C-alpha positions in Angstrom: 0.0 0.0 0.0 2.8 2.4 0.7 4.1 2.1 -2.9 0.6 3.0 -4.3 0.2 5.9 -1.8 3.6 7.3 -2.8 2.8 7.0 -6.5 -0.6 8.6 -6.2 0.8 11.4 -3.9 3.7 12.0 -6.3 1.5 12.5 -9.3 -0.8 15.0 -7.7 2.2 16.9 -6.3 3.5 17.4 -9.9 0.3 19.1 -11.1 0.2 22.9 -11.0 -2.0 24.6 -8.5 -4.8 26.5 -10.3 -7.0 29.0 -8.6 -10.7 28.9 -9.7 -11.2 32.7 -9.6 -9.1 33.7 -12.7 -10.5 30.7 -14.6 -14.1 31.7 -13.9 -13.3 35.3 -14.8 -11.7 34.2 -18.1 -14.7 32.0 -18.9 -17.2 34.8 -18.2 -15.2 37.2 -20.4 -15.1 34.6 -23.2 -18.9 34.1 -22.9 -19.5 37.9 -23.0 -17.2 38.2 -26.0 -19.1 35.5 -27.8 -22.5 37.2 -27.2 -21.1 40.6 -28.4 -19.6 38.8 -31.5 -23.0 37.2 -32.3 -24.8 40.6 -31.9 -22.3 42.2 -34.3 -22.8 39.4 -36.8 -26.6 39.8 -36.6 -26.3 43.6 -37.2 -23.9 43.2 -40.1 -26.0 40.4 -41.6 -29.2 42.4 -41.4 -27.5 45.3 -43.2 -26.1 43.1 -45.9 -29.5 41.5 -46.6 -31.3 44.9 -46.7 -28.7 46.3 -49.1 -28.9 43.3 -51.3 -32.7 43.5 -51.5 -32.5 47.3 -52.3 -29.9 46.5 -55.1 -32.2 43.8 -56.6 -35.2 46.2 -56.7 -33.1 48.6 -58.7 -32.2 46.1 -61.4 -33.9 46.4 -64.8 -34.2 42.6 -65.2 -34.9 40.6 -62.0 -32.3 37.8 -61.4 -34.8 35.0 -61.9 -35.8 36.3 -65.4 -32.1 36.8 -66.2 -31.3 33.2 -65.2 -34.2 31.9 -67.3 -32.9 33.9 -70.3 -29.4 32.6 -69.9 -30.7 29.1 -69.5 -32.6 29.4 -72.8 -29.5 30.8 -74.5 -27.4 27.9 -73.2 -29.9 25.3 -74.4 -30.1 26.9 -77.9 -26.3 26.9 -78.1 -26.1 23.3 -77.1 -28.7 22.3 -79.7 -27.0 24.3 -82.4 -23.6 22.7 -81.5 -25.0 19.2 -81.5 -26.7 19.7 -84.8 -23.6 21.1 -86.4 -21.5 18.2 -85.0 -24.0 15.5 -86.3 -24.3 17.1 -89.8 -20.7 17.9 -90.4 -19.2 16.0 -93.4 -16.5 14.4 -91.3 -19.1 13.0 -88.9 -20.4 10.8 -91.6 -17.1 9.2 -92.4 -16.5 5.9 -90.8 -13.2 4.4 -89.8 -12.5 0.9 -91.2 -10.1 -1.4 -89.5 -7.5 -3.2 -91.5 -8.0 -6.9 -91.4 -4.9 -9.0 -90.4 -4.9 -12.0 -92.6 
């Protein structure tokens, strides 16, 4: 038993002594800082959303209509490219493998 008591006592003696007061004060300050940071993010986020909405109202073409227009343009370009690729004279040429006799 004396060996276990010495080992257990020796390990606890090597740990630093920590006072709870400064640790509690630090934790409280970290918590207060987190609350202030979240409030700042909420204020900034609200402003960015309001500014984005105002900017969108000033646009001549709303973003959803512009996206539809671009999508239709892209589909037309793909269809034209595919038709050109299929109807090109080189597309009708077939490769023939040489037979090894």
